[in-house]
N, C-alpha and C positions, 0 to 999 in steps of 0.2 A: 384541571390541567389543561394550558391551553396549547391548540397546534392548528395547522393549516386546514381548514372543516374540510370535508369530504364533499364534493358537489351534490346538490339535492336528487340534483338528475342521474345520477349511479343507482343502481336497483340492485340489492344484491338475494333478492329473491329467484332463488334455484341457482344461485351461483356456487361454484366449484369448493369443496370444504374440504381441508388438507389437513391431516394432523400436525405435520410440521412443514412451513413454509422456510425457505433461506433465502434472504436477500442478499445474492452476490457471488459471482463465480470463478475465485480465484481459488488458492491453496485451501484456503480456509473453508470455503462455501464448500468444493467439490468431497473435501474430506467428511463435512458434517455431513453432507448426501450420502456418500458411502454408508460410513457408519449407522445415519437412520435408515436407510434402504436395508442393511444387512439386520436390521431390529425389526425388520416387515413395518415399518412405519410408512411407507409410499411417500417419502419426503418429495418437495418439488421445488426446484432453482430457479430462481428469478436471476437472468445474468447482468442486466444494465445494460446500459450502453456501453462496458468495456469488458465482455467475457476474458476470463482469462487474466484479468488485472495487471498487475506492472510486469508481469511476466511475460507479457505479448511483446512489450518492449526490448527484452532482454535475448540477446544471443544464442552464445553456449551457456549452460548452466553446470559446473562443475560440481557443486557442494552440496546437490541432493542425496542422501544415502539412495543406492541401490540403481544408478545410472553410472555405471562404471568408466565409461568414455564420455562422460557427459551428454545433454542434450538440449536442443533449443528451446527456448523458453514456450513459445507458443506451441511446438508439440509435446511437452510434459503435459501443458495444459488440457490438450486433445488426450492424453494419457489418464489424467484423472478423470475427466469427463465421463471416457469409456468408462473405467470402471465401475464408475458411480452409477452408471446408464444399465450398466451388466446387471448391477444389483434389484434395478426396480426403482431409481431415482428416474422423476420427470425432470428433465431440463426445457425452461422455456424462455425464449429470447423476448425480453420486455422489461421495461423501468417500472419500479414502485412508485408512484407518484403522490400518494395520500395516502394514511392510514389513519386507524383510529385503535389504541391501546387501553382504552377505559372500559371496553367491556370483552367479554366473552359470548362468541367467539371473537377474534378479534378480526376488524374489517380490514382489507386493505384494496387499493385500485391500482389496478395494471396501466399504464400508458395512458393515464386521466379517460378512461372510459369504462375499463371492465373491473369489476366486484368479485374480490374473492374472498373465503374467511380462511381461517387459521386457527388452531386450538393453541399451537406455539409457533414463535417466529427466531429463528437466528439471523442475527445482522451479523452478516460479512463482506461489506461493503468496502472495507481496503482503506488506503490513504493513496494519495496523490503526491509524488514527488513536485515540490514547486521548481521552476526552471525560469530563466531568466528573460524568455520570450523571443530570441534572437532565430531568424528563419534556418539559418544553418545549423542551428543548436538541435533544434527537431529534424534536419534534413540527415542528421549524423549520428540522433541517438542509437545506439548500439554499436556505433562504427568509429567509435574512440570516445563519444559523448557517453556520460553516466552519473546516475545519483544515487549510486552505491558501491564504495570503495571494495568493500567488504565481497558483494558478490564478485565485480570484476576486476579487483587490483589486480588476481593473480596472471590476467592475462600480458598484464604491462610489466614486464620483466628488462630492468638495465635500459630503461627510457625515462625520459625526462616527461612528468606530469604536470599538469596545472589544477588548483580545488579555489574556488571561489565559494568564499563566507568567512562569516567575524566570528560564528558564535561556538561553542562546544563542539556539536557537531562537526564542523568545519577543521576543528583542531585534531578530533578521532579520526576523521577520514584521511587529513592529512601524516597522521603519526603511521597509521594503519600503511598506506602507501610505502613508506619508506621500506618496508618488507623487499618491496620488488624493485621500486625506481630509482635511478639512479639519483635525481634529485627531485624534489617537488617544489615547485613555485605555488605558496600561499596567495591568491590576488584578496586584496579588500580595500573598500571604497574608501573607509576613512583612516585617520592616523592613530588608531588605538581599538583595539578587539574587545568585542563584548563576551569572550569566552570567560570560563572561571579561571581565577588567578592561576591555581596549579596546572591547566591546561595551558593555558599561557605561556607559563615556565615551561613547561617539557615542549612546546614547540620551538619557543625560541633559542632553548639548550638544543636543539637536533641538529646535528651537522648536516644532515639532507635537505632538511627545510629551508628556503631564504622567502621572506615575506614581501611583497609590494604593495607600499601602500597608496593610500588615496588613489586609487585604480580601480576602472571598471572594466569589464568584457565589453566589448562593442562587436565582436563577429567572432564567430569559430571557420578556421581555414581549413581547407581541405576539400578533394574531389567526391573521393570515394571511402578514406577515413579522414582521422583529424591528423593536421598536419602542423597546426598552429593556432594562436587566440591572438584578436586584434585588442590592443588595450590603448585605453584614454586615461591619461594622469587630469583628473580632477582640479586640479588648482593652476596647471597653464594648459589646458586642453590638447597637451603634447601628446601624438600616437606612435605606437610601435608595433611589432608584429613578435609575438615570444614563440619559438619553436617548440612544441610537446608533442608528444605521441597520443595524449589522453587527457581529455577535462571533466571534472569531475565537479558536480555542481553539489553544494552542501550548505543549502540557504532553509535547508527545512521540509518538513511535509505538512500538508493538509489531509488531516480524517475527512472522509467521505460519509458523513453523518447528519448534516443541515437537515434532512428530513426528520430525524429523532431528537434532535435536540429537546424541543420544546415537550418530549415525553420520556426520555432518559436520562440521567444524570450523567454530564459530562466536565471531564476538568478545563482548564483555563485554555488547553491547547484545541478540545474538541472533542478529544479520546473519551470513547463511552468507557463510563467506570462500572467496575465489576466486584463481587464480592468476593474476597480473600480466596483463594484455591477454588474457584469456581466461574461458571460464565456468564452466572444470573446477574440480570441486571437490577435495578432497581425496581421493576415492573414484573409479578411473576410469570413464569412463561415465558419471557422474551430474554433471550440470551444472545451475547455478543461476543464474536473472536475473531480473530486475525490483527490487522494492522487499523482497523476501526478503533480496537481497544488495546491494541500493544503498541504504545510508539519506541518502547527500549529496543526490541531486538530487531525484528522487522524484515525477519527472514521468510524463504518459504517453507522452511521446516518447523519454524514455530509458528507460524500460521495453520499450517495443518494439522501441527497438537493440538491448539487449541479449538480448531475445526473439529477434531476427535472430541474434546470434552464438551463443547455446546451440544453435539448429537448426544452424550451420554447423559449431560444432564436434561435435555429434552425429554428422553426418554423415561427417565426416573421420575420427572414432574408428570408426564401423562401417567407413568403407571400409579403414582400416588391419589393422581384423581380418580384415578377406575376405582380406587379401594384397598 
């Protein structure tokens, strides 16, 4: 099986050797670290370029059990990290740039230069929401701009909201937001939707949703929070501003799995495939959890749940190998 080869000048002589190596430091990765640490497996977590994952771009989190008054996303991830470290997990700030899953121990390269060995690997690299790439969209992320209606919809009660997209995700987000918003504007660049017929029918029949056809968003308006979006009609190039208090981008997610695609089975979208009822991938001793594997729920609590599963699967794998 082909992969990006490990550079010849990387030495594994005297390299650190871990029983459990976790790639990714979001809810899935830190939960896997917590469970593995409590099982005395001394796991190491490599955080990657975005420690904390998507939650670091979230302000208030109100739907995670145990946080009665809610919690800021970054603070929540610090809590996850501290709890894992308390039980002996090691957290390293580095990016996995190469790996070889063809032999035991597994060879991993950190930051293009450091060789590390592992008996098991847990992939918890998550997924990244796709955005339009607008400057103000990035600036106002978490202050009215969101890519998760389930996460943030409840903060927008009784106001007008805008959703951009034309697939099932955009339909689901729009319908969910009607529980809170006074009106939802669904903005789509074409004159027909890509979503399944039943989802289109539900959206078109909903009295709170109005579709703006043949239109793209060219800017997000607001100083400290979203006050509107600037729209351009693609048929006549006319522009107008639409007053809204929140802007939801629903154009999909990209799983952060490029490093593993030549080794692990992935679906057509790039999400890692695992055995039913397990986090085991097609390679023994390699497990996947969180949003790198889950394209359906994509919640912090479900990511944490599969992180727990991955750690338990790794523990059982190591115990079976030990005899």
